[in-house]
C-alpha positions as CSV (number, residue, x, y, z in Angstrom):
1,M,-1.1,-10.9,-18.2
2,L,-2.9,-7.9,-19.8
3,E,-5.3,-7.6,-17.0
4,Y,-2.3,-7.2,-14.5
5,L,-0.6,-4.6,-16.8
6,P,-1.9,-1.4,-15.2
7,F,-0.7,-2.4,-11.9
8,I,2.7,-3.5,-13.0
9,L,2.7,0.1,-14.7
10,F,2.0,1.4,-11.5
11,G,4.4,-0.6,-9.5
12,L,7.3,0.0,-11.9
13,I,6.6,3.9,-12.0
14,F,7.0,3.9,-8.2
15,V,10.1,1.6,-8.1
16,I,11.9,3.9,-10.7
17,I,10.9,6.9,-8.9
18,L,12.4,5.5,-5.7
19,F,15.5,4.8,-7.5
20,G,15.9,8.7,-7.9
21,Y,14.6,8.8,-11.5
22,P,12.9,12.1,-12.4
23,V,9.1,11.7,-11.7
24,A,8.1,13.4,-14.7
25,F,9.8,11.4,-17.1
26,A,9.0,8.1,-15.1
27,L,5.2,8.9,-15.3
28,G,5.5,10.1,-18.8
29,G,8.1,8.1,-20.6
30,L,7.0,4.6,-19.2
31,S,3.2,5.5,-19.9
32,V,3.9,6.6,-23.6
33,L,6.0,3.4,-23.9
34,V,3.6,0.9,-22.8
35,G,0.8,2.8,-24.5
36,I,2.6,2.6,-28.0
37,L,3.4,-1.3,-27.2
38,V,0.2,-2.4,-26.3
39,F,-1.9,0.0,-28.7
40,D,-0.4,1.4,-31.7
41,M,1.5,4.8,-32.8
42,D,-2.0,6.5,-33.1
43,F,-2.2,6.3,-29.2
44,F,1.1,8.7,-29.1
45,Y,-1.4,11.4,-30.5
46,L,-4.1,10.8,-28.0
47,V,-1.4,11.6,-25.2
48,S,-0.5,14.8,-27.0
49,L,-4.1,15.6,-27.0
50,R,-4.8,14.9,-23.2
51,I,-1.6,17.1,-22.2
52,Y,-2.8,19.9,-24.6
53,G,-6.4,19.7,-22.8
54,T,-4.6,19.7,-19.3
55,M,-2.5,22.8,-20.1
56,N,-5.4,24.7,-21.4
57,N,-7.0,24.5,-18.0
58,F,-7.7,27.9,-16.9
59,V,-7.8,26.9,-13.0
60,L,-4.1,25.8,-13.2
61,I,-3.0,29.5,-14.1
62,A,-3.3,30.1,-10.1
63,V,-0.6,27.7,-9.4
64,P,2.3,30.1,-10.8
65,L,0.3,33.1,-9.4
66,F,0.2,31.7,-6.0
67,I,3.9,30.5,-6.0
68,F,4.9,34.2,-7.1
69,M,2.8,35.6,-4.2
70,G,4.3,33.1,-1.5
71,I,7.9,33.8,-2.8
72,M,7.4,37.5,-2.9
73,L,5.9,37.9,0.7
74,E,9.0,35.8,1.9
75,K,11.2,38.4,0.5
76,S,9.2,41.3,1.7
77,G,10.3,40.9,5.6
78,L,6.5,41.0,6.6
79,A,6.9,37.4,8.2
80,E,9.6,38.7,10.5
81,S,7.9,41.9,11.4
82,L,4.5,39.9,12.1
83,L,6.3,37.2,14.3
84,E,8.5,39.9,16.3
85,T,5.2,41.9,17.0
86,M,3.3,38.8,17.9
87,A,5.9,37.5,20.3
88,L,5.9,40.8,22.0
89,L,1.9,41.0,22.3
90,F,1.7,37.6,23.8
91,G,5.0,37.6,25.3
92,R,3.8,38.0,29.0
93,F,2.0,34.5,28.7
94,K,3.4,31.1,29.6
95,G,4.1,29.7,26.0
96,G,3.4,33.2,24.2
97,L,6.1,32.9,21.8
98,A,4.9,29.4,20.8
99,I,1.4,30.8,20.6
100,S,2.7,33.5,18.2
101,V,4.7,31.1,15.9
102,V,1.2,29.0,15.4
103,I,-0.7,32.3,14.6
104,V,1.9,33.7,12.5
105,G,2.3,30.2,10.6
106,A,-1.5,30.2,9.9
107,M,-1.5,33.7,8.5
108,L,1.6,33.0,6.5
109,A,-0.3,29.9,5.2
110,A,-3.3,32.0,4.2
111,S,-0.9,34.5,2.5
112,T,1.5,32.0,0.5
113,G,0.3,28.5,0.6
114,I,3.6,27.3,0.2
115,V,4.8,24.8,2.9
116,G,8.4,24.8,2.3
117,A,8.7,28.5,2.2
118,T,6.8,28.7,5.3
119,V,8.9,26.3,7.3
120,V,12.2,27.8,6.3
121,T,11.2,31.4,7.0
122,M,9.9,30.5,10.5
123,G,12.8,28.3,11.0
124,L,15.3,30.9,10.2
125,I,13.5,33.7,12.2
126,S,11.9,32.2,15.3
127,L,13.9,28.9,16.2
128,P,16.9,30.9,17.5
129,T,14.9,33.5,19.4
130,M,12.8,30.3,21.1
131,L,15.9,28.9,22.1
132,K,17.4,31.9,23.6
133,R,14.1,32.5,25.4
134,G,14.8,29.2,27.1
135,Y,12.2,27.0,25.4
136,S,12.8,23.3,25.0
137,S,14.2,22.3,21.6
138,E,11.5,19.8,21.4
139,L,8.6,22.2,21.9
140,A,10.3,24.7,19.5
141,T,10.9,22.6,16.6
142,G,7.5,20.9,16.9
143,T,5.8,24.2,16.8
144,I,7.6,25.7,14.1
145,A,7.1,22.4,11.9
146,S,3.5,22.0,12.4
147,A,2.7,25.6,12.1
148,G,4.7,25.7,8.6
149,T,2.6,22.8,7.3
150,L,-0.6,24.7,7.7
151,G,-0.2,26.0,4.3
152,Q,-1.2,22.5,3.0
153,I,-4.9,22.9,4.3
154,I,-5.5,26.6,5.0
155,P,-6.7,28.3,1.7
156,P,-5.2,29.6,-0.4
157,S,-3.2,26.6,-0.9
158,V,-1.3,25.2,-4.0
159,V,-2.3,21.7,-2.8
160,L,-6.0,22.4,-2.8
161,V,-5.5,23.9,-6.4
162,L,-3.9,20.8,-7.7
163,L,-6.6,18.5,-5.8
164,G,-9.3,20.7,-7.4
165,S,-7.8,20.1,-10.7
166,V,-7.5,16.2,-10.4
167,L,-10.8,15.7,-8.5
168,N,-12.5,17.8,-11.3
169,I,-14.1,19.8,-8.5
170,P,-14.1,23.8,-8.2
171,V,-11.1,25.1,-6.3
172,G,-13.3,27.7,-4.7
173,D,-15.5,25.2,-3.2
174,L,-12.2,23.3,-1.9
175,F,-11.2,26.6,-0.5
176,T,-14.4,27.2,1.4
177,A,-14.4,23.5,2.6
178,A,-11.0,24.0,3.9
179,L,-11.7,26.9,6.1
180,I,-13.2,25.7,9.2
181,P,-10.9,22.4,9.2
182,G,-7.9,24.9,9.0
183,L,-9.2,27.0,11.9
184,L,-10.0,24.0,14.1
185,L,-6.6,22.5,13.5
186,V,-4.9,25.8,14.6
187,S,-7.3,25.8,17.7
188,L,-6.1,22.3,18.5
189,Y,-2.3,23.4,18.3
190,L,-2.8,26.3,20.4
191,A,-4.8,24.3,23.0
192,Y,-1.8,21.7,23.1
193,I,0.6,24.6,23.7
194,I,-1.2,26.2,26.3
195,I,-1.6,22.9,28.1
196,M,2.2,22.2,27.9
197,A,3.1,25.7,29.1
198,S,0.8,25.4,31.9
199,L,2.1,21.9,32.9
200,K,5.6,22.4,32.2
201,P,6.3,26.1,32.3
202,Q,10.0,25.7,32.2
203,Q,9.9,24.4,28.7
204,A,7.8,27.6,27.5
205,P,8.6,30.7,29.7
206,S,7.3,34.1,29.2
207,M,9.2,36.9,27.9
208,P,11.2,39.2,30.3
209,P,9.0,42.1,31.7
210,E,11.5,44.9,30.6
211,E,11.2,43.9,26.8
212,I,7.4,44.0,27.0
213,A,7.6,47.4,28.8
214,A,10.1,48.7,25.9
215,F,7.6,47.3,23.5
216,K,4.8,49.5,24.8
217,E,6.7,52.4,25.4
218,E,8.1,52.5,21.6
219,G,4.5,52.8,20.0
220,M,2.9,49.4,20.3
221,L,-0.2,50.4,18.6
222,S,1.7,51.7,15.4
223,R,3.8,48.4,15.3
224,V,0.6,46.2,15.6
225,V,-1.1,48.1,12.8
226,K,1.8,48.0,10.6
227,A,2.6,44.3,11.2
228,F,-1.3,43.1,11.1
229,V,-3.0,45.3,8.7
230,L,-0.7,44.6,5.7
231,P,-1.0,40.9,5.6
232,F,-4.6,40.9,6.7
233,L,-5.6,43.1,3.8
234,L,-3.8,40.8,1.3
235,I,-5.5,37.7,2.9
236,L,-8.9,39.8,2.5
237,A,-8.2,40.7,-0.9
238,V,-7.5,36.8,-2.0
239,L,-10.0,35.0,0.0
240,G,-12.6,37.7,0.4
241,S,-12.8,38.0,-3.3
242,I,-13.4,34.3,-3.9
243,F,-15.9,33.7,-1.0
244,A,-17.8,36.8,-2.1
245,G,-18.0,35.6,-5.6
246,I,-16.2,38.6,-6.9
247,A,-13.3,36.7,-8.3
248,S,-12.3,33.0,-9.7
249,P,-9.5,31.5,-7.4
250,T,-7.5,32.0,-10.6
251,E,-8.3,35.9,-10.6
252,A,-7.9,35.9,-6.8
253,A,-4.4,34.6,-7.4
254,G,-3.4,37.4,-9.7
255,V,-4.8,39.7,-7.0
256,G,-2.5,38.1,-4.4
257,A,0.6,38.3,-6.6
258,L,0.1,42.1,-7.5
259,G,-0.7,42.6,-3.7
260,A,2.3,40.9,-2.5
261,T,4.3,42.8,-4.9
262,I,2.8,46.0,-3.6
263,L,3.5,45.1,0.0
264,T,7.0,44.2,-0.6
265,L,7.3,47.8,-2.2
266,I,5.7,49.4,0.9
267,Q,8.3,47.6,2.9
268,G,10.9,49.1,0.9
269,K,12.3,45.8,-0.1
270,L,11.3,45.6,-3.9
271,S,14.1,45.9,-6.6
272,F,14.8,44.7,-9.7
273,D,17.0,41.9,-8.1
274,V,14.2,40.9,-5.8
275,L,11.8,40.7,-8.9
276,K,14.3,38.7,-10.8
277,S,14.9,36.2,-8.4
278,T,11.2,35.7,-7.6
279,A,10.3,35.3,-11.2
280,R,13.3,32.8,-11.5
281,E,12.1,30.9,-8.5
282,T,8.5,31.0,-9.7
283,T,9.4,29.7,-13.1
284,F,11.5,26.9,-11.8
285,L,8.7,25.7,-9.5
286,T,6.0,26.3,-12.1
287,C,8.0,24.0,-14.7
288,M,8.3,21.3,-12.1
289,V,4.8,21.3,-11.4
290,F,3.7,21.3,-15.0
291,I,6.3,18.9,-16.3
292,I,5.1,16.3,-13.8
293,L,1.3,17.1,-14.6
294,A,2.2,16.2,-18.4
295,G,3.6,13.1,-17.3
296,A,0.6,12.3,-14.9
297,S,-1.8,12.9,-17.9
298,S,-0.1,10.4,-19.8
299,F,0.1,7.9,-17.1
300,S,-3.8,8.5,-16.3
301,L,-4.8,8.1,-20.1
302,V,-2.7,4.8,-20.3
303,F,-4.0,3.5,-16.9
304,R,-7.7,4.0,-18.1
305,A,-6.9,2.7,-21.6
306,L,-5.9,-0.5,-19.9
307,E,-8.9,-0.6,-18.1
308,G,-7.1,-0.2,-14.7
309,D,-10.0,1.8,-13.0
310,R,-12.7,-0.9,-14.1
311,I,-10.4,-3.8,-12.8
312,L,-10.0,-1.9,-9.5
313,I,-13.8,-1.4,-9.0
314,D,-14.4,-5.0,-9.9
315,L,-11.6,-5.9,-7.1
316,I,-13.3,-3.8,-4.6
317,T,-16.9,-5.2,-5.5
318,Q,-15.8,-8.9,-5.5
319,S,-13.9,-8.3,-2.2
320,N,-16.9,-6.8,-0.7
321,L,-14.8,-3.8,0.6
322,S,-17.3,-1.2,2.2
323,P,-16.5,2.2,1.3
324,S,-15.2,3.2,4.6
325,V,-12.8,0.4,4.5
326,F,-11.5,1.4,1.1
327,L,-11.2,5.1,2.2
328,L,-9.1,3.8,5.0
329,V,-6.7,1.8,2.5
330,V,-6.2,5.0,0.3
331,L,-5.5,7.3,3.2
332,V,-2.9,4.8,4.5
333,A,-1.5,4.2,1.2
334,V,-1.2,8.0,0.7
335,F,0.3,8.7,4.2
336,I,3.0,6.1,3.4
337,A,3.7,7.4,-0.2
338,G,3.9,11.1,1.7
339,F,7.4,9.6,3.3
340,F,9.0,9.0,-0.2
341,I,7.6,11.5,-2.6
342,D,6.4,14.9,-2.7
343,F,2.6,15.9,-2.5
344,I,2.7,17.0,-6.3
345,E,3.7,13.5,-7.3
346,I,0.8,12.0,-5.0
347,I,-1.8,14.2,-6.2
348,F,-1.0,13.5,-9.9
349,I,-0.2,9.7,-9.5
350,I,-2.7,8.2,-6.9
351,V,-5.5,10.6,-6.8
352,P,-6.4,10.1,-10.5
353,V,-6.4,6.4,-10.1
354,V,-8.8,6.3,-6.9
355,A,-11.0,9.5,-7.7
356,P,-13.4,7.3,-10.3
357,L,-13.7,4.8,-7.6
358,F,-14.8,7.1,-4.9
359,S,-17.5,8.5,-7.3
360,A,-18.4,5.0,-8.3
361,L,-18.7,4.4,-4.5
362,G,-20.9,7.6,-4.3
363,I,-18.4,9.1,-1.9
364,D,-18.3,13.0,-1.9
365,L,-15.2,14.2,-3.7
366,L,-15.2,17.5,-1.9
367,W,-14.7,15.4,1.5
368,I,-12.2,13.4,0.0
369,G,-10.2,16.3,-1.1
370,I,-10.0,18.0,2.2
371,L,-9.1,14.4,3.9
372,L,-6.5,14.1,1.4
373,A,-4.9,17.4,2.2
374,I,-5.0,16.8,5.9
375,N,-3.6,13.4,5.4
376,L,-0.5,14.7,3.3
377,Q,0.0,17.3,6.0
378,T,0.3,14.4,8.6
379,S,2.6,12.5,6.4
380,F,4.8,15.6,5.8
381,L,5.2,16.0,9.8
382,T,5.6,12.3,10.6
383,P,9.3,11.0,11.4
384,P,11.4,9.4,10.2
385,F,10.7,10.8,6.3
386,G,8.5,13.8,7.0
387,F,9.5,16.7,4.7
388,S,8.7,19.5,6.8
389,L,11.3,18.1,9.2
390,F,13.9,17.9,6.5
391,Y,13.3,21.5,5.8
392,L,13.6,22.7,9.7
393,K,16.6,20.7,10.0
394,G,18.2,22.3,7.2
395,V,18.0,25.9,8.8
396,A,18.4,24.8,12.6
397,P,21.1,25.8,14.8
398,P,23.8,22.8,15.3
399,E,22.9,22.1,18.9
400,V,19.1,21.2,17.7
401,K,19.7,17.4,16.8
402,T,17.3,15.2,14.8
403,I,16.0,13.3,17.6
404,H,14.7,16.4,19.1
405,L,12.7,17.3,16.1
406,Y,11.2,13.7,16.1
407,R,10.5,13.9,19.8
408,G,8.9,17.3,19.4
409,I,6.6,16.6,16.5
410,M,4.9,13.6,17.7
411,P,2.4,15.5,19.9
412,F,1.5,17.4,16.9
413,V,1.3,14.0,14.7
414,A,-1.0,12.8,17.5
415,I,-3.3,15.7,17.1
416,Q,-3.1,15.6,13.4
417,V,-4.4,11.7,13.4
418,F,-7.1,12.6,16.0
419,F,-8.5,15.5,13.9
420,L,-8.4,13.6,10.7
421,A,-10.4,10.8,12.5
422,L,-12.7,13.6,13.7
423,V,-13.1,14.7,10.0
424,V,-13.7,11.1,8.8
425,I,-16.4,10.5,11.5
426,Y,-18.1,13.9,11.2
427,P,-17.9,15.1,7.2
428,E,-20.1,18.2,8.3
429,I,-16.9,19.8,9.6
430,V,-16.1,19.9,5.7
431,T,-19.3,20.3,4.0
432,F,-21.2,22.8,6.3
433,L,-19.7,26.0,5.1
434,P,-20.0,25.4,1.4
435,E,-23.6,24.0,2.0
436,Y,-24.4,27.0,4.1
437,L,-22.9,29.6,1.5
438,K,-25.0,27.9,-1.3
439,G,-28.0,28.0,0.9
440,D,-28.5,24.2,0.9
């Protein structure tokens, strides 16, 4: 019976979470209880030491700083200015507005790394405009939802910071490894939109010529410079300092938080109320992440003390599962779990269990980290439970029905699955840039 206890604990936690019980307390409370019952009271002190060690992790300071940066940028109005300018730049092309949404989504992802904030912001700003311009509800919602989730994979990403912490690999390496996959994914989105606009121009019309003419007359160059330069400088400050080796991801997160505050000041949107609400939202989100992390640390300790990882390795060895089949099983499990629980919970519940197994099988954890990020992103887009679809539906006009979101997102899900398979077959997509920068 004791041999199956780690998996009974794992299953019980999932059931309790699905019944709506708070994740942190399901993870921590049940794990500590099982630890005390199976071992003794001294085990409780081990848990406290484990949690203290986790909270003492310098890398995790980047989480509240990146969250602060994302929320502050959302309040700065830069996203709205960037989208309007980009839409007018690409307006004369069929599908130009959708192209601008994807590019702005990528830039916001590189500036904020927060999926919910990006999807909601893009939905509020661009969805009414796209519908007014004659775009089909399906293409408009699919483009916005998929562009909004780019924050999962394009650095700096909170997902990558947390994955780096759990997989015990440098966050800077994860950021570097995610750059090429992120840009390739954006390119695939753009290619699909261009093809769709060519085949069905009535679903993605160009903007009226008089609006574009007015844009050129009103000082196009100054608007473009103002809209692009400020976000680009922030991206350069954060990512450039990491890739150049000037700053660690944690230090770069501090630069980003300060930079976002300065940009909000330049935009004339900074006030005491904005600062207070940003700090409050940051504190709320950070506390949520770290209390789940504390619970996950307890679970990980108990699971390994019960030799759950050894039992899993023995099961894989005895069943003659190849590393590739095991990888497929994990990706499918994470994909399905992404329908029901948030990425933070998946990273802290599932990843600590499978990470030692990947190491034992000799699989590159850097590659695994990027695969998991892309997989989670795909899960967030997939009907009927995709979190991004819920975010977008919450801010969509009444005429946009849930079925429109489902139909619109399916081509982008197909792109995601194709790209995930591509990264599985060709790991060099992930490993090339980190190895090149290190001179390997």
